[in-house]
N, C-alpha and C positions, 0 to 999 in steps of 0.2 A: 677461132682456135681456143680462146679463153673458155668459151662455153664447153668445148670438147673436153678440155683438161678438167674443168670443174665437175662436169657430169661423171667422168670416169672416177674421180675421187669421191664424189657424192654418193655413188652407188656402192662403194666398197668400205668407206669409212663408217664407223658406228654412228647411228642417228639417235638412238635412245637406249637408256640403261634402266633396267627394272630391279628394284630391291623388294624381295618378298620375305615376310616373316617365316622362319623355319624352312626356307628354301634357298637354293643357291641363286645368287644374283646372276642375271643374264643381260647381255648386250646384243643389240641387233643392228645390222646395216640394212639398207633397202633390200639388197639381194637376199640376205639371210632371213629377213622378215618375211619375204615372199615364200622362201623355202619352208619356213616354219608353218605358214598358213596352209600350203599345199600338203605338207606332211601331216598336219592336223586334220585333214579332210575338208578344209574350207576351200574347195576348188574354185567356186565362182568368185569369191572375194579375192583369193590369191591371183586369179587370172586378171581381174579388173586392175589390181595394182601393178601386175606385170605389164599389162598393156599400156596403162597411163604413165607409169613411173619409169619404165625401162624401154619397152619397144617403141613407143611413140617418141620420147625425147631423142633416142638414138636415130630413128628414122628421120625425124625433123632436122636434126643437124646434118645428116648425110644429104638430105634434100636441099638444104641451104647451100652446101658445098657444090652440089650439082648445078643449082641455079646460078651460082656465082661463076663457076669455071666454064660451063657450057655457053657458048655465044648465043645470046638471045636478042631478038629485036625488042624495041621499047614496047611495053604493054604485054608481051608474051610472058607466060608463067604466072600472071597475076592471079588467075583462078586458083592455082595450087597454093600460092602464098596466102590467099584469103582463108583457105581451109586450114593451113598451118597456123595462121594467126588465131582463128576461131577456136581451134582445139588445143592451142598451146597452154592455156590456163589450167587444163585438167591434169597436167603433169605436176601441179602443186598438191595433188591429192595426198601423197605420202607425208608432206610437210604438215598439212592440217591434221592428219592422223596422229602425228607426234604431239602436236599442240593439244589435241583433245585428250590423249592418253595422259599427258602430264597433269591435266586438270582433274580427270576422272579418277585416277588411281592415287590421289593424295588422301590416303586413309591413315595418317599418323604413322605409328611404328609398324603397322600391318603391311603396308605396301607404299611404294613411291616410284614414280617414273621421272627420269631426268633427261633432258635433251643433250645430245652430244654434237661434236663439231660437224659430223657428216650432214646433219639436218640443215645447217647454215650453208655448207658448201653446195649441197644439192639445190637449195633455194637459189643461190647465186647462179648456178648453171641454168636453171629454168628462166630466171629473169634475163640473163644474158642472151639466151636463145630467143626469147620473146622480143627483146630489143633488136637483135640481128634480123629477125623476120620483118619487123617494122621498117628497118633501113632497106632491106631488100625490096619490100613492097613500094617504098618511095622511089627507089631506083627504077623499078619496073614501070612506074607511072610517069617517068620523066618525060617532059614535053607535053603532057596533057594539061588541059586547063583546070584550074582549081574547082573543087566540088561546088555546085551552086548553093546559095543560101536557101535552106528549106523554108517553105511557107509555114504559116501558123498551123500547128497540128489540130486535129479534130478534138472535140470535147472529151472523146473517149480516153485520150492520153492522160490528162490530169486526173480523171476519175480513177483509172488504173494505177497511176502513180501514187495518188493519195492512199488507195487501198494497200499498195505495196509498202508504203511508209508505215502504215498502221500494223500490218502483219509482220514486217521486219522488226519494228520496234518491240512488239510483244515477243517475237521469236528470239530476239537477242537478249532480252531482259529476263524473261521467265525461265524457270528450269526446264531443260530439255531432257535430262536423264536424272534418275534417282538411283544412286548406287549404295548398296549396303553389304556388309559382311558380318555374319553372326548378328548379334543384337546391339553391339556397342559401337560399331564403326559405320557411319553413314555420311553421305556426301551428296549434294545436289549440284548438278553442273548446268550452268548457263554460259552463254558466250561472254557476256559482260563480266560475270563473276570469274570465269576461267581466265580471261585476259588480265583482269586485275590481279589474280593470283600469280600469274606468270611474272608480272612486274614485281610483286612483293617477294617472290622466291628468287629474284635475281636473273630471270630469263628474259631480259628486256628485248633482245633482238627478235625472239620468237613472238613475244607479246605484240611488238610493232607490226610484224608480218600479219598476224591474225587481225589486229585492230584495223590496219590499213585496207586489207583485201576483203575482209568479211563484214566489217562494220562501216567504215567511212565511205569506201567506194560505192557499195550498193545504195546507201542512203543518199549520197551526193547525186548518184545517177537518177534516183527517183525524184529528188528535189529539183534537179536541173530540168527534168521533163515537165514538171509543173511550171517552172519559170519560163520555159520555152513557149508554153501556151499563154502565160500571163502577160508577157511583153507584147503580145498581139501584133500590131502592124509595124514594129521596128525591125527591119531586116538586119541592121548592123548589130543590134543586141542579140538577135537570134543567131547570127553568125558566130558571135563571141561564145554564146552558150554551147552551140554545137561543137565549137573548137575545143571546149572543155569536156563535153560529154563523150566524144569519140574516144579519146584516150582513157577516160575514167571507166568506160564500159569494158575495156580490155582487161582492166585490173579488178573488176568487181567479181568476186568469187564465192558468194554465199551459196551458190548451187554446188560448187565443188566441196565446200565445207560440209554441206548436208550429206553428200555421199561419204565424206570422211567419217561422219557420225555412224553411218551404217557399217563401215569397216570396223570401227572401234567396238560396236555392239558385238560383232562376230569375234573379235580378238579377246574381249574380256568376259564374254558370257561363259559361265562355268567357273571362272576364277572368283568373281564377285556376283552378287545378285543385281541385275540391272532392270530398271523399269522405265520405259519411255513415257514422256509426258506430252500433253496436247500441244505444248509450245513447239515441239519438234515439227509438227505438221504446219504450224503457223509460219515457221521459218522456211519450210519447203515451199509453201504457197507464196510467201513474199518474194522468194528468190525467183520463182516461176513468173510472177507478175513483172518483176524488174526485167527479166529476159524478154518478156512479151513487149514491154514498153520500148526497150532498146531496139527490138526488131522493127517495130512500127516506125520508129524515128529514122532508122538507118537503111531500111530496105528500099530498093528502087520503087517508084510509084506504081509501075506496072505489076510488080510482085505483090504489093499491098492490096491492089485491087483484086 
């Protein structure tokens, strides 16, 4: 119920405010932002945000209500819950779009973007729904024996994880976008620089969201995969590491952030000059490798084969 109330408010409350030189200031909510994209002819991007930020969260909450109120036997409904859990993080897309816009449009007196309360309420709604899904999943598996401790992964896992760490490190540190307006206003946006700027500008909650989900969780996931291989024959330590990796994997959202960059490119193209940098593809590749490592570690043995 808390997620329902927070989602309702998060969709209609303002999430971002734009200040433009020589133009009227504008404020958008999630819903009005989608409408603006569709009205501006950006049908594909508008539909992506509509699906992930509105249709899916609403459907997910309704599905959780159904799974809660409809009598189910232990173990039933687990497949649906796994899909809800897997797709749940993509609802954070609009929050990352807000975070990126705040960093990219910091062009002094020319333009500025400021997050509003709706961004935080919407984030709370998504996190509450993800938590509710996890609790429902635990309930659906009641009575089942705990997951077995995995064996030592193949050498492919640390190789992929090391590559992911390198690609993510470069993608997070190096500029992803180069933004300029006329010849006097220029800005380079990287994840680390943008997150630091959010802290400095007083937007600490948004900075923590980006840092936790886009920087810390994916890096920890890759590092944990290396550790899982390094501990070798110690089942107890492998069990401890997997106990950490499973929840961390649900909160690692570098891939969602990368899609958010594509949305931002569509939103600000034409307002300012934007040039993508090679680091953008490093970030995408790193996020893809982290997802591959996570799948190798968590997929059933028959599926991996």
